[in-house]
All heavy atoms as TSV, in Angstrom:
chain	resi	resn	atom	element	x	y	z
A	1	ILE	N	N	6.349	3.053	-12.074
A	1	ILE	CA	C	7.011	3.424	-13.204
A	1	ILE	C	C	8.413	3.949	-12.734
A	1	ILE	O	O	8.520	4.756	-11.833
A	1	ILE	CB	C	6.294	4.616	-13.858
A	1	ILE	CG1	C	4.894	4.151	-14.393
A	1	ILE	CG2	C	7.086	5.072	-15.236
A	1	ILE	CD1	C	4.020	5.355	-14.718
A	2	THR	N	N	9.448	3.413	-13.355
A	2	THR	CA	C	10.843	3.821	-13.077
A	2	THR	C	C	11.666	3.952	-14.305
A	2	THR	O	O	11.235	3.491	-15.395
A	2	THR	CB	C	11.435	2.840	-12.051
A	2	THR	OG1	O	12.763	3.337	-11.607
A	2	THR	CG2	C	11.635	1.466	-12.640
A	3	ASP	N	N	12.718	4.608	-14.236
A	3	ASP	CA	C	13.649	4.808	-15.333
A	3	ASP	C	C	14.841	3.934	-15.142
A	3	ASP	O	O	15.299	3.657	-14.105
A	3	ASP	CB	C	14.068	6.317	-15.431
A	3	ASP	CG	C	14.767	6.641	-16.775
A	3	ASP	OD1	O	13.980	7.009	-17.680
A	3	ASP	OD2	O	15.966	6.427	-16.821
A	4	LEU	N	N	15.409	3.521	-16.255
A	4	LEU	CA	C	16.547	2.615	-16.174
A	4	LEU	C	C	17.730	3.291	-15.460
A	4	LEU	O	O	18.372	2.808	-14.598
A	4	LEU	CB	C	16.957	2.048	-17.593
A	4	LEU	CG	C	18.163	1.152	-17.576
A	4	LEU	CD1	C	17.950	-0.118	-16.709
A	4	LEU	CD2	C	18.610	0.748	-19.024
A	5	SER	N	N	18.086	4.439	-16.105
A	5	SER	CA	C	19.181	5.284	-15.601
A	5	SER	C	C	18.873	6.444	-14.688
A	5	SER	O	O	18.213	7.391	-14.997
A	5	SER	CB	C	19.947	5.911	-16.816
A	5	SER	OG	O	20.316	4.859	-17.676
A	6	MET	N	N	19.231	6.192	-13.368
A	6	MET	CA	C	19.058	7.207	-12.408
A	6	MET	C	C	20.330	7.408	-11.693
A	6	MET	O	O	21.279	6.677	-11.738
A	6	MET	CB	C	17.976	6.685	-11.379
A	6	MET	CG	C	16.603	6.527	-12.120
A	6	MET	SD	S	15.229	6.074	-10.928
A	6	MET	CE	C	15.766	4.491	-10.352
A	7	PRO	N	N	20.438	8.543	-10.927
A	7	PRO	CA	C	21.662	8.962	-10.318
A	7	PRO	C	C	22.310	7.975	-9.271
A	7	PRO	O	O	23.454	7.738	-9.258
A	7	PRO	CB	C	21.363	10.322	-9.611
A	7	PRO	CG	C	20.149	10.860	-10.274
A	7	PRO	CD	C	19.422	9.659	-10.698
A	8	VAL	N	N	21.450	7.367	-8.378
A	8	VAL	CA	C	21.993	6.584	-7.365
A	8	VAL	C	C	21.875	5.077	-7.666
A	8	VAL	O	O	22.747	4.291	-7.278
A	8	VAL	CB	C	21.294	6.917	-6.048
A	8	VAL	CG1	C	21.698	6.029	-4.953
A	8	VAL	CG2	C	21.470	8.395	-5.713
A	9	THR	N	N	20.771	4.680	-8.297
A	9	THR	CA	C	20.510	3.297	-8.582
A	9	THR	C	C	19.886	3.089	-9.965
A	9	THR	O	O	19.520	4.075	-10.592
A	9	THR	CB	C	19.655	2.667	-7.465
A	9	THR	OG1	O	19.608	1.247	-7.549
A	9	THR	CG2	C	18.266	3.250	-7.383
A	10	SER	N	N	19.771	1.890	-10.358
A	10	SER	CA	C	19.120	1.684	-11.728
A	10	SER	C	C	17.635	1.383	-11.499
A	10	SER	O	O	17.240	0.741	-10.356
A	10	SER	CB	C	19.824	0.606	-12.533
A	10	SER	OG	O	19.426	-0.713	-12.009
A	11	GLY	N	N	16.877	1.514	-12.481
A	11	GLY	CA	C	15.404	1.120	-12.404
A	11	GLY	C	C	15.255	-0.401	-12.309
A	11	GLY	O	O	14.318	-0.765	-11.653
A	12	LEU	N	N	16.253	-1.140	-12.788
A	12	LEU	CA	C	16.179	-2.557	-12.560
A	12	LEU	C	C	16.306	-2.940	-11.127
A	12	LEU	O	O	15.639	-3.773	-10.593
A	12	LEU	CB	C	17.285	-3.298	-13.367
A	12	LEU	CG	C	17.142	-3.337	-14.901
A	12	LEU	CD1	C	18.429	-3.780	-15.564
A	12	LEU	CD2	C	15.930	-4.117	-15.323
A	13	GLU	N	N	17.243	-2.228	-10.407
A	13	GLU	CA	C	17.398	-2.451	-9.006
A	13	GLU	C	C	16.165	-2.056	-8.147
A	13	GLU	O	O	15.706	-2.781	-7.262
A	13	GLU	CB	C	18.636	-1.699	-8.360
A	13	GLU	CG	C	19.921	-2.376	-8.950
A	13	GLU	CD	C	21.169	-1.489	-8.706
A	13	GLU	OE1	O	20.956	-0.238	-8.364
A	13	GLU	OE2	O	22.228	-1.985	-8.859
A	14	VAL	N	N	15.627	-0.889	-8.608
A	14	VAL	CA	C	14.283	-0.427	-7.890
A	14	VAL	C	C	13.228	-1.462	-8.071
A	14	VAL	O	O	12.589	-1.785	-7.196
A	14	VAL	CB	C	13.919	0.965	-8.463
A	14	VAL	CG1	C	12.550	1.350	-7.879
A	14	VAL	CG2	C	14.937	2.006	-8.047
A	15	ALA	N	N	13.088	-1.937	-9.319
A	15	ALA	CA	C	12.010	-2.875	-9.677
A	15	ALA	C	C	12.256	-4.165	-8.811
A	15	ALA	O	O	11.345	-4.746	-8.246
A	15	ALA	CB	C	12.028	-3.191	-11.155
A	16	ALA	N	N	13.521	-4.656	-8.802
A	16	ALA	CA	C	13.768	-5.918	-8.048
A	16	ALA	C	C	13.421	-5.730	-6.604
A	16	ALA	O	O	12.747	-6.740	-5.997
A	16	ALA	CB	C	15.234	-6.355	-8.211
A	17	GLU	N	N	13.786	-4.659	-5.973
A	17	GLU	CA	C	13.505	-4.406	-4.575
A	17	GLU	C	C	11.952	-4.340	-4.339
A	17	GLU	O	O	11.469	-4.886	-3.401
A	17	GLU	CB	C	14.161	-3.142	-4.091
A	17	GLU	CG	C	15.656	-3.211	-3.988
A	17	GLU	CD	C	16.100	-4.153	-2.862
A	17	GLU	OE1	O	15.500	-4.174	-1.820
A	17	GLU	OE2	O	17.174	-4.747	-3.016
A	18	LEU	N	N	11.273	-3.564	-5.212
A	18	LEU	CA	C	9.810	-3.445	-5.074
A	18	LEU	C	C	9.151	-4.826	-5.165
A	18	LEU	O	O	8.310	-5.167	-4.329
A	18	LEU	CB	C	9.210	-2.579	-6.146
A	18	LEU	CG	C	9.500	-1.073	-5.961
A	18	LEU	CD1	C	9.062	-0.329	-7.237
A	18	LEU	CD2	C	8.702	-0.526	-4.840
A	19	LEU	N	N	9.614	-5.569	-6.164
A	19	LEU	CA	C	8.928	-6.969	-6.383
A	19	LEU	C	C	9.366	-7.916	-5.270
A	19	LEU	O	O	8.522	-8.836	-5.002
A	19	LEU	CB	C	9.256	-7.450	-7.801
A	19	LEU	CG	C	8.596	-6.619	-8.872
A	19	LEU	CD1	C	9.280	-6.837	-10.246
A	19	LEU	CD2	C	7.139	-6.814	-8.879
A	20	ALA	N	N	10.467	-7.754	-4.688
A	20	ALA	CA	C	10.748	-8.574	-3.509
A	20	ALA	C	C	9.938	-8.325	-2.274
A	20	ALA	O	O	9.470	-9.242	-1.615
A	20	ALA	CB	C	12.258	-8.325	-3.086
A	21	ILE	N	N	9.508	-7.038	-2.158
A	21	ILE	CA	C	8.600	-6.599	-1.073
A	21	ILE	C	C	7.134	-7.000	-1.436
A	21	ILE	O	O	6.436	-7.496	-0.544
A	21	ILE	CB	C	8.676	-5.149	-0.793
A	21	ILE	CG1	C	10.097	-4.803	-0.305
A	21	ILE	CG2	C	7.647	-4.627	0.174
A	21	ILE	CD1	C	10.437	-3.286	-0.273
A	22	ARG	N	N	6.803	-6.728	-2.654
A	22	ARG	CA	C	5.391	-6.897	-3.057
A	22	ARG	C	C	5.343	-7.625	-4.460
A	22	ARG	O	O	5.207	-6.945	-5.512
A	22	ARG	CB	C	4.610	-5.579	-3.197
A	22	ARG	CG	C	3.199	-5.733	-3.400
A	22	ARG	CD	C	2.472	-4.493	-3.290
A	22	ARG	NE	N	1.120	-4.672	-3.798
A	22	ARG	CZ	C	0.399	-3.669	-4.189
A	22	ARG	NH1	N	0.797	-2.405	-4.099
A	22	ARG	NH2	N	-0.760	-3.882	-4.590
A	23	PRO	N	N	5.469	-8.973	-4.539
A	23	PRO	CA	C	5.503	-9.668	-5.771
A	23	PRO	C	C	4.158	-9.414	-6.436
A	23	PRO	O	O	3.079	-9.229	-5.839
A	23	PRO	CB	C	5.537	-11.129	-5.312
A	23	PRO	CG	C	6.079	-11.046	-3.897
A	23	PRO	CD	C	5.755	-9.773	-3.256
A	24	GLY	N	N	4.197	-9.237	-7.737
A	24	GLY	CA	C	3.044	-9.086	-8.515
A	24	GLY	C	C	2.709	-7.553	-8.782
A	24	GLY	O	O	1.769	-7.240	-9.491
A	25	MET	N	N	3.465	-6.712	-8.097
A	25	MET	CA	C	3.214	-5.275	-8.337
A	25	MET	C	C	3.531	-4.944	-9.786
A	25	MET	O	O	4.448	-5.349	-10.297
A	25	MET	CB	C	4.098	-4.427	-7.446
A	25	MET	CG	C	3.990	-2.920	-7.734
A	25	MET	SD	S	5.153	-2.022	-6.616
A	25	MET	CE	C	4.063	-1.411	-5.420
A	26	PRO	N	N	2.611	-4.209	-10.438
A	26	PRO	CA	C	2.893	-3.917	-11.843
A	26	PRO	C	C	3.942	-2.852	-11.990
A	26	PRO	O	O	3.838	-1.734	-11.349
A	26	PRO	CB	C	1.545	-3.335	-12.283
A	26	PRO	CG	C	0.769	-2.916	-11.086
A	26	PRO	CD	C	1.320	-3.733	-9.951
A	27	VAL	N	N	4.952	-3.152	-12.618
A	27	VAL	CA	C	6.155	-2.283	-12.789
A	27	VAL	C	C	6.413	-1.980	-14.305
A	27	VAL	O	O	6.442	-2.942	-15.121
A	27	VAL	CB	C	7.500	-2.820	-12.184
A	27	VAL	CG1	C	8.619	-1.941	-12.386
A	27	VAL	CG2	C	7.326	-3.069	-10.661
A	28	VAL	N	N	6.589	-0.700	-14.591
A	28	VAL	CA	C	7.000	-0.283	-15.945
A	28	VAL	C	C	8.321	0.342	-15.878
A	28	VAL	O	O	8.552	1.166	-14.989
A	28	VAL	CB	C	5.910	0.759	-16.446
A	28	VAL	CG1	C	6.271	1.333	-17.748
A	28	VAL	CG2	C	4.494	0.165	-16.473
A	29	LEU	N	N	9.161	0.000	-16.847
A	29	LEU	CA	C	10.510	0.550	-16.903
A	29	LEU	C	C	10.687	1.362	-18.175
A	29	LEU	O	O	10.200	0.903	-19.265
A	29	LEU	CB	C	11.532	-0.606	-16.959
A	29	LEU	CG	C	13.030	-0.195	-17.038
A	29	LEU	CD1	C	13.466	0.487	-15.695
A	29	LEU	CD2	C	13.914	-1.413	-17.363
A	30	SER	N	N	11.237	2.525	-18.088
A	30	SER	CA	C	11.423	3.384	-19.238
A	30	SER	C	C	12.889	3.518	-19.524
A	30	SER	O	O	13.704	3.702	-18.637
A	30	SER	CB	C	10.807	4.719	-18.907
A	30	SER	OG	O	11.025	5.652	-20.008
A	31	SER	N	N	13.207	3.561	-20.814
A	31	SER	CA	C	14.637	3.607	-21.149
A	31	SER	C	C	14.767	4.139	-22.580
A	31	SER	O	O	13.898	3.826	-23.515
A	31	SER	CB	C	15.413	2.324	-20.989
A	31	SER	OG	O	16.743	2.472	-21.500
A	32	GLY	N	N	15.881	4.786	-22.905
A	32	GLY	CA	C	16.100	5.187	-24.267
A	32	GLY	C	C	16.799	4.113	-25.058
A	32	GLY	O	O	17.065	4.284	-26.261
A	33	CYS	N	N	17.365	3.144	-24.351
A	33	CYS	CA	C	18.099	2.016	-24.977
A	33	CYS	C	C	17.604	0.684	-24.456
A	33	CYS	O	O	18.127	0.252	-23.435
A	33	CYS	CB	C	19.602	2.208	-24.733
A	33	CYS	SG	S	20.650	1.043	-25.498
A	34	ILE	N	N	16.693	0.118	-25.241
A	34	ILE	CA	C	16.194	-1.157	-24.722
A	34	ILE	C	C	16.721	-2.279	-25.642
A	34	ILE	O	O	16.423	-2.361	-26.788
A	34	ILE	CB	C	14.585	-1.199	-24.778
A	34	ILE	CG1	C	14.011	-0.078	-23.860
A	34	ILE	CG2	C	14.084	-2.605	-24.473
A	34	ILE	CD1	C	12.539	0.039	-23.826
A	35	THR	N	N	17.613	-3.044	-25.141
A	35	THR	CA	C	18.280	-4.125	-25.782
A	35	THR	C	C	17.524	-5.456	-25.539
A	35	THR	O	O	16.772	-5.572	-24.551
A	35	THR	CB	C	19.754	-4.192	-25.341
A	35	THR	OG1	O	19.752	-4.533	-23.966
A	35	THR	CG2	C	20.478	-2.934	-25.565
A	36	GLU	N	N	17.915	-6.413	-26.247
A	36	GLU	CA	C	17.358	-7.775	-25.975
A	36	GLU	C	C	17.827	-8.278	-24.534
A	36	GLU	O	O	17.072	-8.908	-23.875
A	36	GLU	CB	C	17.851	-8.828	-26.936
A	36	GLU	CG	C	17.203	-8.677	-28.318
A	36	GLU	CD	C	15.653	-8.689	-28.228
A	36	GLU	OE1	O	15.085	-9.645	-27.614
A	36	GLU	OE2	O	14.962	-7.829	-28.916
A	37	GLU	N	N	19.007	-7.896	-24.180
A	37	GLU	CA	C	19.478	-8.324	-22.814
A	37	GLU	C	C	18.678	-7.642	-21.738
A	37	GLU	O	O	18.231	-8.205	-20.712
A	37	GLU	CB	C	20.965	-7.976	-22.609
A	37	GLU	CG	C	21.515	-8.313	-21.232
A	37	GLU	CD	C	22.960	-7.892	-21.062
A	37	GLU	OE1	O	23.622	-7.325	-22.088
A	37	GLU	OE2	O	23.462	-8.097	-19.993
A	38	LEU	N	N	18.341	-6.344	-22.000
A	38	LEU	CA	C	17.511	-5.636	-21.014
A	38	LEU	C	C	16.138	-6.232	-20.979
A	38	LEU	O	O	15.490	-6.376	-19.894
A	38	LEU	CB	C	17.461	-4.085	-21.310
A	38	LEU	CG	C	16.508	-3.271	-20.478
A	38	LEU	CD1	C	16.902	-3.339	-19.008
A	38	LEU	CD2	C	16.487	-1.860	-20.991
A	39	LYS	N	N	15.555	-6.484	-22.097
A	39	LYS	CA	C	14.234	-7.190	-22.110
A	39	LYS	C	C	14.203	-8.441	-21.398
A	39	LYS	O	O	13.305	-8.779	-20.523
A	39	LYS	CB	C	13.809	-7.478	-23.620
A	39	LYS	CG	C	13.388	-6.267	-24.429
A	39	LYS	CD	C	13.049	-6.618	-25.830
A	39	LYS	CE	C	12.915	-5.451	-26.748
A	39	LYS	NZ	N	12.475	-5.823	-28.151
A	40	ASP	N	N	15.306	-9.304	-21.550
A	40	ASP	CA	C	15.323	-10.606	-20.891
A	40	ASP	C	C	15.453	-10.385	-19.360
A	40	ASP	O	O	14.767	-11.074	-18.584
A	40	ASP	CB	C	16.568	-11.442	-21.407
A	40	ASP	CG	C	16.351	-11.913	-22.762
A	40	ASP	OD1	O	15.243	-11.952	-23.267
A	40	ASP	OD2	O	17.372	-12.187	-23.375
A	41	THR	N	N	16.300	-9.411	-18.937
A	41	THR	CA	C	16.524	-9.147	-17.484
A	41	THR	C	C	15.219	-8.567	-16.901
A	41	THR	O	O	14.781	-9.093	-15.851
A	41	THR	CB	C	17.618	-8.153	-17.386
A	41	THR	OG1	O	18.804	-8.695	-17.896
A	41	THR	CG2	C	17.857	-7.827	-15.869
A	42	ALA	N	N	14.553	-7.666	-17.633
A	42	ALA	CA	C	13.331	-7.123	-17.100
A	42	ALA	C	C	12.265	-8.191	-16.928
A	42	ALA	O	O	11.563	-8.260	-15.927
A	42	ALA	CB	C	12.861	-6.040	-18.075
A	43	LEU	N	N	12.124	-9.094	-17.875
A	43	LEU	CA	C	11.170	-10.200	-17.813
A	43	LEU	C	C	11.417	-11.059	-16.701
A	43	LEU	O	O	10.599	-11.464	-15.882
A	43	LEU	CB	C	11.184	-10.984	-19.104
A	43	LEU	CG	C	10.181	-12.140	-19.122
A	43	LEU	CD1	C	8.730	-11.672	-19.042
A	43	LEU	CD2	C	10.347	-12.859	-20.559
A	44	ARG	N	N	12.696	-11.417	-16.467
A	44	ARG	CA	C	13.159	-12.292	-15.355
A	44	ARG	C	C	12.878	-11.657	-14.057
A	44	ARG	O	O	12.458	-12.290	-13.088
A	44	ARG	CB	C	14.640	-12.586	-15.525
A	44	ARG	CG	C	15.231	-13.580	-14.377
A	44	ARG	CD	C	16.639	-13.960	-14.707
A	44	ARG	NE	N	17.492	-12.932	-15.153
A	44	ARG	CZ	C	18.001	-11.964	-14.408
A	44	ARG	NH1	N	17.747	-11.920	-13.059
A	44	ARG	NH2	N	18.911	-11.023	-14.886
A	45	ILE	N	N	13.053	-10.351	-13.908
A	45	ILE	CA	C	12.826	-9.655	-12.649
A	45	ILE	C	C	11.242	-9.575	-12.328
A	45	ILE	O	O	10.854	-9.631	-11.204
A	45	ILE	CB	C	13.431	-8.247	-12.639
A	45	ILE	CG1	C	14.904	-8.320	-12.603
A	45	ILE	CG2	C	12.888	-7.342	-11.524
A	45	ILE	CD1	C	15.620	-7.008	-12.863
A	46	GLY	N	N	10.511	-9.412	-13.411
A	46	GLY	CA	C	9.037	-9.334	-13.300
A	46	GLY	C	C	8.449	-8.038	-13.695
A	46	GLY	O	O	7.320	-7.752	-13.449
A	47	ILE	N	N	9.272	-7.203	-14.341
A	47	ILE	CA	C	8.768	-5.945	-14.997
A	47	ILE	C	C	7.841	-6.344	-16.119
A	47	ILE	O	O	8.130	-7.214	-16.888
A	47	ILE	CB	C	9.994	-5.158	-15.539
A	47	ILE	CG1	C	10.941	-4.664	-14.372
A	47	ILE	CG2	C	9.539	-4.034	-16.416
A	47	ILE	CD1	C	12.206	-4.066	-14.787
A	48	ARG	N	N	6.739	-5.686	-16.104
A	48	ARG	CA	C	5.630	-6.180	-17.014
A	48	ARG	C	C	5.722	-5.265	-18.366
A	48	ARG	O	O	5.144	-5.743	-19.309
A	48	ARG	CB	C	4.302	-5.864	-16.420
A	48	ARG	CG	C	4.112	-6.778	-15.128
A	48	ARG	CD	C	2.627	-6.843	-14.830
A	48	ARG	NE	N	2.493	-7.369	-13.544
A	48	ARG	CZ	C	1.348	-7.387	-12.821
A	48	ARG	NH1	N	0.188	-6.822	-13.449
A	48	ARG	NH2	N	1.238	-7.819	-11.608
A	49	GLU	N	N	6.247	-4.164	-18.354
A	49	GLU	CA	C	6.182	-3.326	-19.529
A	49	GLU	C	C	7.422	-2.508	-19.661
A	49	GLU	O	O	7.928	-2.008	-18.666
A	49	GLU	CB	C	4.983	-2.408	-19.517
A	49	GLU	CG	C	4.679	-1.681	-20.683
A	49	GLU	CD	C	3.868	-2.487	-21.760
A	49	GLU	OE1	O	3.089	-3.381	-21.391
A	49	GLU	OE2	O	3.960	-2.054	-22.934
A	50	LEU	N	N	8.013	-2.424	-20.881
A	50	LEU	CA	C	9.063	-1.553	-21.197
A	50	LEU	C	C	8.592	-0.434	-22.022
A	50	LEU	O	O	7.983	-0.655	-23.102
A	50	LEU	CB	C	10.283	-2.375	-21.878
A	50	LEU	CG	C	10.994	-3.446	-21.043
A	50	LEU	CD1	C	11.809	-4.270	-21.938
A	50	LEU	CD2	C	11.688	-2.744	-19.885
A	51	VAL	N	N	8.989	0.803	-21.835
A	51	VAL	CA	C	8.580	1.963	-22.615
A	51	VAL	C	C	9.856	2.666	-23.125
A	51	VAL	O	O	10.717	3.019	-22.291
A	51	VAL	CB	C	7.673	2.913	-21.728
A	51	VAL	CG1	C	7.396	4.102	-22.553
A	51	VAL	CG2	C	6.529	2.298	-21.209
A	52	TYR	N	N	9.916	2.849	-24.444
A	52	TYR	CA	C	11.020	3.533	-25.040
A	52	TYR	C	C	10.990	5.062	-24.738
A	52	TYR	O	O	9.798	5.599	-24.861
A	52	TYR	CB	C	11.002	3.351	-26.576
A	52	TYR	CG	C	11.364	1.965	-27.013
A	52	TYR	CD1	C	10.478	1.001	-27.179
A	52	TYR	CD2	C	12.745	1.616	-27.147
A	52	TYR	CE1	C	10.752	-0.360	-27.570
A	52	TYR	CE2	C	13.079	0.247	-27.497
A	52	TYR	CZ	C	12.086	-0.657	-27.730
A	52	TYR	OH	O	12.466	-1.870	-28.102
A	53	LYS	N	N	12.066	5.643	-24.539
A	53	LYS	CA	C	12.180	7.124	-24.424
A	53	LYS	C	C	12.755	7.661	-25.687
A	53	LYS	O	O	13.543	6.929	-26.277
A	53	LYS	CB	C	13.058	7.612	-23.246
A	53	LYS	CG	C	12.458	7.416	-21.937
A	53	LYS	CD	C	13.252	8.042	-20.800
A	53	LYS	CE	C	14.751	7.706	-20.796
A	53	LYS	NZ	N	15.473	8.188	-19.741
A	54	PRO	N	N	12.471	8.833	-26.160
A	54	PRO	CA	C	11.463	9.580	-25.606
A	54	PRO	C	C	9.981	9.060	-25.893
A	54	PRO	O	O	9.821	8.442	-26.937
A	54	PRO	CB	C	11.605	10.997	-26.250
A	54	PRO	CG	C	12.199	10.646	-27.584
A	54	PRO	CD	C	13.093	9.474	-27.262
A	55	ASN	N	N	9.127	9.071	-24.935
A	55	ASN	CA	C	7.827	8.591	-25.206
A	55	ASN	C	C	6.798	9.690	-25.065
A	55	ASN	O	O	7.151	10.781	-24.673
A	55	ASN	CB	C	7.514	7.496	-24.139
A	55	ASN	CG	C	7.754	7.969	-22.692
A	55	ASN	OD1	O	7.704	9.137	-22.378
A	55	ASN	ND2	N	8.014	7.080	-21.884
A	56	THR	N	N	5.606	9.404	-25.579
A	56	THR	CA	C	4.493	10.442	-25.560
A	56	THR	C	C	3.698	10.152	-24.337
A	56	THR	O	O	3.696	9.022	-23.736
A	56	THR	CB	C	3.679	10.273	-26.806
A	56	THR	OG1	O	3.044	9.019	-26.767
A	56	THR	CG2	C	4.502	10.483	-28.043
A	57	VAL	N	N	2.901	10.977	-23.897
A	57	VAL	CA	C	1.951	10.849	-22.842
A	57	VAL	C	C	1.000	9.666	-23.175
A	57	VAL	O	O	0.755	8.832	-22.344
A	57	VAL	CB	C	1.114	12.086	-22.458
A	57	VAL	CG1	C	-0.053	11.848	-21.583
A	57	VAL	CG2	C	2.027	13.211	-21.999
A	58	GLU	N	N	0.610	9.654	-24.447
A	58	GLU	CA	C	-0.327	8.497	-24.920
A	58	GLU	C	C	0.326	7.144	-24.733
A	58	GLU	O	O	-0.240	6.189	-24.349
A	58	GLU	CB	C	-0.796	8.802	-26.309
A	58	GLU	CG	C	-1.680	9.976	-26.556
A	58	GLU	CD	C	-0.911	11.303	-26.606
A	58	GLU	OE1	O	0.290	11.318	-26.717
A	58	GLU	OE2	O	-1.569	12.377	-26.577
A	59	GLY	N	N	1.684	7.117	-25.172
A	59	GLY	CA	C	2.348	5.804	-25.161
A	59	GLY	C	C	2.524	5.339	-23.627
A	59	GLY	O	O	2.369	4.206	-23.345
A	60	LEU	N	N	2.858	6.324	-22.831
A	60	LEU	CA	C	2.972	5.988	-21.350
A	60	LEU	C	C	1.638	5.510	-20.779
A	60	LEU	O	O	1.478	4.577	-20.004
A	60	LEU	CB	C	3.536	7.151	-20.622
A	60	LEU	CG	C	3.953	6.929	-19.138
A	60	LEU	CD1	C	4.865	5.713	-18.951
A	60	LEU	CD2	C	4.446	8.112	-18.549
A	61	CYS	N	N	0.544	6.245	-21.177
A	61	CYS	CA	C	-0.725	5.894	-20.654
A	61	CYS	C	C	-1.189	4.539	-21.200
A	61	CYS	O	O	-1.756	3.716	-20.410
A	61	CYS	CB	C	-1.786	6.894	-21.184
A	61	CYS	SG	S	-1.681	8.491	-20.204
A	62	ASP	N	N	-0.874	4.199	-22.420
A	62	ASP	CA	C	-1.126	2.836	-22.959
A	62	ASP	C	C	-0.465	1.718	-22.134
A	62	ASP	O	O	-1.073	0.770	-21.844
A	62	ASP	CB	C	-0.773	2.753	-24.391
A	62	ASP	CG	C	-1.646	3.558	-25.364
A	62	ASP	OD1	O	-2.756	4.005	-24.955
A	62	ASP	OD2	O	-1.239	3.815	-26.503
A	63	ALA	N	N	0.790	2.046	-21.876
A	63	ALA	CA	C	1.482	1.019	-21.077
A	63	ALA	C	C	0.954	0.859	-19.673
A	63	ALA	O	O	0.793	-0.270	-19.215
A	63	ALA	CB	C	3.113	1.422	-20.958
A	64	ILE	N	N	0.575	1.881	-19.061
A	64	ILE	CA	C	-0.055	1.881	-17.659
A	64	ILE	C	C	-1.412	1.095	-17.794
A	64	ILE	O	O	-1.652	0.278	-17.010
A	64	ILE	CB	C	-0.264	3.289	-17.151
A	64	ILE	CG1	C	1.157	3.896	-16.814
A	64	ILE	CG2	C	-1.071	3.220	-15.893
A	64	ILE	CD1	C	1.174	5.351	-16.572
A	65	HIS	N	N	-2.194	1.399	-18.806
A	65	HIS	CA	C	-3.437	0.701	-19.039
A	65	HIS	C	C	-3.268	-0.753	-19.172
A	65	HIS	O	O	-3.946	-1.585	-18.549
A	65	HIS	CB	C	-4.142	1.258	-20.196
A	65	HIS	CG	C	-5.447	0.597	-20.458
A	65	HIS	ND1	N	-6.614	0.733	-19.715
A	65	HIS	CD2	C	-5.755	-0.354	-21.418
A	65	HIS	CE1	C	-7.463	-0.047	-20.150
A	65	HIS	NE2	N	-7.083	-0.626	-21.225
A	66	ARG	N	N	-2.222	-1.230	-19.930
A	66	ARG	CA	C	-1.950	-2.619	-20.145
A	66	ARG	C	C	-1.563	-3.318	-18.846
A	66	ARG	O	O	-2.194	-4.380	-18.542
A	66	ARG	CB	C	-0.883	-2.844	-21.144
A	66	ARG	CG	C	-1.361	-2.647	-22.598
A	66	ARG	CD	C	-0.271	-3.056	-23.581
A	66	ARG	NE	N	0.921	-2.398	-23.588
A	66	ARG	CZ	C	1.182	-1.170	-24.214
A	66	ARG	NH1	N	0.215	-0.630	-24.918
A	66	ARG	NH2	N	2.376	-0.533	-24.138
A	67	VAL	N	N	-0.688	-2.775	-18.019
A	67	VAL	CA	C	-0.319	-3.391	-16.784
A	67	VAL	C	C	-1.383	-3.422	-15.796
A	67	VAL	O	O	-1.575	-4.404	-14.993
A	67	VAL	CB	C	0.999	-2.794	-16.201
A	67	VAL	CG1	C	2.217	-2.969	-17.172
A	67	VAL	CG2	C	0.954	-1.382	-15.785
A	68	ILE	N	N	-2.157	-2.353	-15.741
A	68	ILE	CA	C	-3.318	-2.310	-14.779
A	68	ILE	C	C	-4.361	-3.344	-15.140
A	68	ILE	O	O	-4.873	-3.990	-14.279
A	68	ILE	CB	C	-3.908	-0.892	-14.618
A	68	ILE	CG1	C	-2.879	-0.039	-13.867
A	68	ILE	CG2	C	-5.215	-0.960	-13.975
A	68	ILE	CD1	C	-3.253	1.422	-13.815
A	69	SER	N	N	-4.640	-3.529	-16.447
A	69	SER	CA	C	-5.660	-4.414	-16.895
A	69	SER	C	C	-5.249	-5.854	-16.654
A	69	SER	O	O	-6.078	-6.723	-16.549
A	69	SER	CB	C	-6.070	-4.173	-18.279
A	69	SER	OG	O	-4.951	-4.397	-19.162
A	70	GLN	N	N	-3.881	-6.125	-16.491
A	70	GLN	CA	C	-3.387	-7.422	-16.285
A	70	GLN	C	C	-3.280	-7.785	-14.833
A	70	GLN	O	O	-2.997	-8.892	-14.465
A	70	GLN	CB	C	-2.000	-7.595	-17.009
A	70	GLN	CG	C	-2.046	-7.477	-18.450
A	70	GLN	CD	C	-0.547	-7.363	-18.971
A	70	GLN	OE1	O	0.309	-7.364	-18.217
A	70	GLN	NE2	N	-0.411	-7.274	-20.250
A	71	THR	N	N	-3.417	-6.719	-13.944
A	71	THR	CA	C	-3.252	-6.891	-12.527
A	71	THR	C	C	-4.489	-7.393	-11.937
A	71	THR	O	O	-5.624	-6.951	-12.106
A	71	THR	CB	C	-2.889	-5.566	-11.837
A	71	THR	OG1	O	-1.682	-5.080	-12.577
A	71	THR	CG2	C	-2.566	-5.730	-10.415
A	72	LYS	N	N	-4.234	-8.396	-11.101
A	72	LYS	CA	C	-5.425	-8.985	-10.273
A	72	LYS	C	C	-5.711	-8.082	-9.117
A	72	LYS	O	O	-4.836	-7.724	-8.270
A	72	LYS	CB	C	-5.114	-10.377	-9.825
A	72	LYS	CG	C	-5.061	-11.364	-10.922
A	72	LYS	CD	C	-4.654	-12.742	-10.467
A	72	LYS	CE	C	-4.466	-13.663	-11.664
A	72	LYS	NZ	N	-3.527	-14.692	-11.446
A	73	HIS	N	N	-6.912	-7.664	-8.924
A	73	HIS	CA	C	-7.332	-6.825	-7.801
A	73	HIS	C	C	-8.065	-7.670	-6.778
A	73	HIS	O	O	-8.781	-8.470	-7.144
A	73	HIS	CB	C	-8.227	-5.642	-8.341
A	73	HIS	CG	C	-7.568	-4.817	-9.407
A	73	HIS	ND1	N	-6.688	-3.873	-9.045
A	73	HIS	CD2	C	-7.704	-4.775	-10.752
A	73	HIS	CE1	C	-6.279	-3.304	-10.273
A	73	HIS	NE2	N	-6.868	-3.863	-11.201
A	74	PRO	N	N	-7.747	-7.322	-5.460
A	74	PRO	CA	C	-8.394	-8.163	-4.415
A	74	PRO	C	C	-9.891	-7.936	-4.332
A	74	PRO	O	O	-10.488	-7.068	-4.823
A	74	PRO	CB	C	-7.750	-7.546	-3.166
A	74	PRO	CG	C	-6.833	-6.500	-3.553
A	74	PRO	CD	C	-6.836	-6.370	-5.003
């Protein structure tokens, strides 16, 4: 789980780096401003779920459940 806006880097950059090291890793991106462009970029990178901020614990748990249930376990 990462946030789009962080002090040193963006959540998109973090996700891209993680997925370059471990393709298929379930990544969730949180942001207060989710545009169509962000959705397209996130999908292209491999981010599985976008969560709007402010979010609730329940909403975040739902997103985590969805990505985990879609993940193939060895």
